[in-house]
N, C-alpha and C positions, 0 to 999 in steps of 0.2 A: 517427595520434596514436600515441605510445609508451605503453604501459600499463604503470604501475608496479605492482610486487607490493604487495598490501595488507599492512598492519601485521600480523604473525603474533603469535597469543596463545600464550604458553607455558603449556599446561594443566597441566604438572607443577609449575610455579612457583606457580600460582593454586591447586592443591590444597592445597600445603603452606603457603601463606600463609593459608588459611582457618582454619588451627588456631591461629594466632597473632595474627591480626588482630582489633583491638578493634571493638566495634559502633559503628556510625555513625548520626547523626540525619539521614535522608535525607528532603528534602521534594520531592515529585515535583509538577510542573506540567502542567496540560493547558489548552486553550482552554475546553473543555466539561467538565461532570462527567457527561455523559450518554455512551452507547455508540452513536457515531455511524458508526464505521468501524474500519478497520485500525489506526490509530492507537490507539483506545481499547482493542482488543484486545490489542495490544503492551504498553500501560501496565499493564492488569490482569495480565497475564503477568510483568511485571517487579516489580510490587509484591508478588506472590505469591512470586517468587523470592527478592527481597531479605528479604522477611520470613522465609521459611524459613532464610536465614543469620543471623537474629537481630538485624537491623538495627531501629532504632525509626524509623517512617515517618509521614509526614504527606501529605495529598493535598489540592492546591487548584487551583481552575479560575476561569477569569474569568467564566464564565457557566453557568447551569443550563439550557441550551437543546441541542435542541429537546425540549419538554416530553412529546412523545410517545414518546421513547426512554428505555429503562431506564437506571438509574445505573450508572457503571463500578463492577464489583464491586473492593472493598478489602478487605484483611485485617480481621479482627475488631479492635476497640479503637483503629483507625487514625483519628486526628482528621482531619477534612475540613471544607473551608469554600469558599465561593463569594465572591471579592471582587475589587473593582475597583482596589484598592491593596493595599500591601505590609505593612499593620500586623499583621494576624495571624501573617502569614509571619515578620517580624522578631521578634515575640514569642515564636515558637516555637523561635527561636535554631538553625537547622539548620546541620549540619557542611558540608553539601554540597546544591545544588540540582540536581536532573535536570529540565531542561525539554523539553517535546515540541512546543513551538510556540505564540507569542502571536497574539492578536488586535491588541493596541495595543503599538507600540514603546516608548512612554513607560512603561508597566507593566513590560515586559521590562527597560528601562534601570534602573528603580528596583529591580527584583528583583536584578539583577546586583551592587548594592551591599550586599545583605544577607549573601551567602555566595559561596564559590566555586562555579562553575556549569558543568555539562556539557549540552550541547545535543544531542538526538537528532533529526537532520534527516530527517524523515519527508517533506518536500517540498522544493521548489526555494526555500529560504529565503534570501532576500538575492541570489539569482542570476537571477531573472526577473522582469519587471514585472508579469506576470499571474499567476505562479505555475504555468503549465501547461506551460512549456517547449516549446511549439509555436505555429506561425503557422496561419491558417485560410483565407488567401487568396493566390493562387488556388485551392489545395488544402491540406488540413490536411498539415503537414510537421512533423517534430521539428526544434527549434531548438539549436544548438550555440553560440550567440552568447554572448560573455562581457557580463554585464550592465553597462550602463552609458549614457551619453547617446545612442548609437546605438539604444538601445531606443525611446526617443521618436520618432525619426525613423521607425522601422519599424511602431510601434504601430497606426496608423490604416491604411497602405497594406496591412498585412499580416494585419490583423484579429487582432491578439494578444490583445485581450480587449473588443472592443467599439468603438463609434464616437463615444463621449463623450470629448472633450478633457479636461474637468474631471475624470472617472474616471481618465483615463490620468495625469494629472498627481498625483492622490491616491495611486494605487497605485505611481507611481514613487518619490515620497518616502517611502512606508512602504517600500518595499524597500531604497532607499538606507540608511533609518535601521537596517534589519536588517542589511545589509552591513556597516555601521560597527560595529554590536554584536558581529559574528561574532568579531572579534579579542578580545573580552573573554571569551570562553568559555576555559575550561582545555582542553577538546576537544570534538571535534564527532564524534559516533558516527553513522556511516552503515550502512546495511542492505544494500547491494549495492556491487559494483565499479563499476557505473556512477555511483553517487552519490558515490563516492570521487573519480572521474575529476572530475566536476562541481566539486567544491570545491577540488581542486587546480588546476583551470583558473582558479579565482578567487583564487589566490595564498595559501591557507591552507598552512601548512608541514606537509609529509607527516607528521610525528611527531604533529601535532595531529588528523589525521584517521584515526579508527579504525573499521575495518570489522568490525562484529560482526553476523552474519546472524542473523535472527530464528528462532526454533524453534516447532515444533508439537507437539501431542500425539501419542502413538504412533498408528500406522496401525491402522484398524479393520478386522477379518476381513472378507473379501468372497468371493463365489463368481464373480467376473469371469471366471476361466478356464473356467468351466462353462456360462456364458450361452449361450442358443442364438442362433446368428448365420445370417443377420441377423434383427434382431428385427422384430416386427410393426409397431413404430412407433420410430423414432429419438428418442431424448430428450436435447435440449440444455438447459444452465442458463448464465444470465446472472445473477451476483450483484454488484450495483453501484449506486450511485446513479443516478437517472434524469436524467442531465445531458448536454448536448450533448457535451460533451469524453469522455465515457465510450464514445461509439460505438455507441450502441443503434439509431440510425437507419441506421448502416451495415450492422449485423448484420441488420435486418429487411430491407433491400434485398438481402441475399444469399441470404435464406432461399428464394425460388422457385427459384433455380439449384441450391441444395443438394438440395432436393426432386426435382429433376428428375434430378440425377445418380445419386442414391442409389436412386431407383425406388421408394421406399416413404415412408409418411406420416412428417411430421416435427414433434415438438411441442418448442417453446422456451417454458421458464419464466423470467420474469425477476422476480427477487427485489430489491426496492429500490424507492425512491420517489424524487420530485424534480420539478422544474419541466418537463421534458420528458415526463413519463409521459403526461399526456393527448394530447400529439401522437403519441407512440408508439403508444398506444392506437387512436387513429384510423387510423394507418397500418396496424397490424395486422388491424384489421376489414376494411379494404379488401383487404389480401392473403388473408384467409381467406375473403372473398367471392370471389375470382378463382381461388383454388387449392385445390381440394377436399381435397388431401392435407396441408394446412397448418394447424396449431393453434398459436396463442400465447396464454400466460397470464400475468397480472400479480398477484404477490401482495402487493406492498408491502413494507413493513419486516417481517420476521418474526423470531421469536426464534432463537437459536442453535441449539436443539433441532430447530426446524423446518427450518433451512437443512441440518442434518445429515440429516433425513429426505428431503430433495430431492437431496442428493447421492447417497444410496443408491439413488435409482431412476434415476438420470442416466447417460447414456453418455458425455457429453463436455461440460467447462467451457469456455465461450467468454469470452475478455477481448478485447473489441474496442476497448479504449481508444485514443483518438487521440492523447492525451498519452503522453510516455514515462514509464510508471509508474516511481517510485522503486524499488519491488519487485515488489509484487504478491501480497501474503500469501493472497488468495483462492486461488490455484494451488496451494499446499501444503494448504490445508485441504480442497480437492477431492481432491488426491492421496492423503489419508489414507484415503480410501475408494477407492482405486485408479481414479480417474477422471482420464484425460488431460485435456489442454488443447489449444486453438487460440487464438493470439494474435497481435497485430502484434509485429513484431520491433523493439522499442524500449524505450528505458530498462533497468531492472533484471530484465526479464523473463528475459532468458538466463541469470541466476544460478539459475533453478531449471527453465526449460523448454528441454530440449535438442531441437532440431529432428530429427523423426524417430526419437526414442528414447521420450520420455513425452509427444509430442504434435507438432504442427507450428506453425511460425511463418510468419506471412504477411509479405510486404514492407510495410515502415512508411513508405516515402519515395517517394511518398505512400502511406498506407493506402487500400484500395479494397475495394469490396463483392467484386469479382471475385477479388483475392487472398485474402480472407477465405473465400469460398466453397471456393476451392481447398484451402486448408489444413484446413477442416472436413471436407470431402469425402474427403481423403486420409486422414484419421485414421479414417474409418468404413467405407471402401470394402471393405477386406479384413479378414475375420474374424481370420484368424491374427497379421495385423500389429496389429490392435487389440487383442488378447490380450496381445501382447508390451508394447504402450504401456501397458497396464493395470497390468502386473507393475512396468515401469519407473517408473510414477508412485508405485505404492506404494513401491519402493525409495527414490525420491527423497524422500518423505514420512519415510520410515525414517531416511534420513541426516540430515534437519534435526531429526527428534525427539530424536536423541541427542546433538545439541549443548546446551551450557548458556550460552546468553547471559547469564544473570543473574549467573554467576560471573565472566565477561569483564567485564560492566558493572561489577561490584563492584570490580575492580581499578581501572578508569579512575576511579571516583568516589573511591576511597581515595587515589590519587594526588593528585586535585584538592583533597581536603580536608587533606591535608598541606601543601600548599602556599599556606595563607591568607596 
């Protein structure tokens, strides 16, 4: 496939325009008001960035779940509400709507009647029947199919999302509705070149698909270059929802081989929760019973501060997702602590993980435990090469920390607001 050049942002023009542009009333939408994952991290950062630039903000969500997660941080005095209709949104009279993804296409359609809108595509929105962009049978594989009726033919044989025909039809109709609504957005913002190609493949005009990579906070000083090597125990971390598609079972399967190759004890810390956690815990207990040099711990959902603490004591981040991640912000968050990564080579991972530089990429078609074990072992087998990867990880985080996605996003929002 011929790769198109991403739409470039003229930073000089942006900086000049900031001095003359009037403030906008920007309403940000998200499906949940709670901090569930990377989408909500992105939302809070963009709210803060737009607030700093003097815009009047509001934040609304479809639901206030899951109740055990903290609320998304919003700037002081920002009106917030949870609603399944657009009454309060219409009353607030935004100049422009910034959407992060809806649960209900009918609510999305109603919101598009209120104000010009920009969609930030954190997922395969309107381009995949299940939203995972991968098949599960006979092996997990990334999917590059254009969304359409052919997805109904493949859904059950390829295990795209289960074995229930009613669920298949419901999901298909929802994604068809979203696909139809994509044309009503003034622009679709994507976070990786992979996602830009995905929406171009679904016939969105190139000028309407804008690539604005996310940013992270500045890297944190570490002593990675002075760490004794090899360590007494190799410490791996996986920070993810405990869902089948996130690949935790594949990582657990790879652990005995990793321990054998490295010749020292291995600790895996899994941060997150979800439906597969009980199954993964049973598997890990059996592995630890059979392999004395192996430890696995499950922390559940932890606070951002606790995640930072785990990164500081970890040697390697593992991203074993079986689906092609739209970006994988977790990689940059770990890189801030000079922690390299091993991941399957799918989706937007390549936008920040450069094979052999700040980590290793494992083959993803199909993703296997053996391939993941190879990537992890190669990151940790040689002390000098590992230190180089640590330095490169920190440099990658530095590069993304100096970007200003809120400024670029502001330009896209202002263009939409002027074209009411």
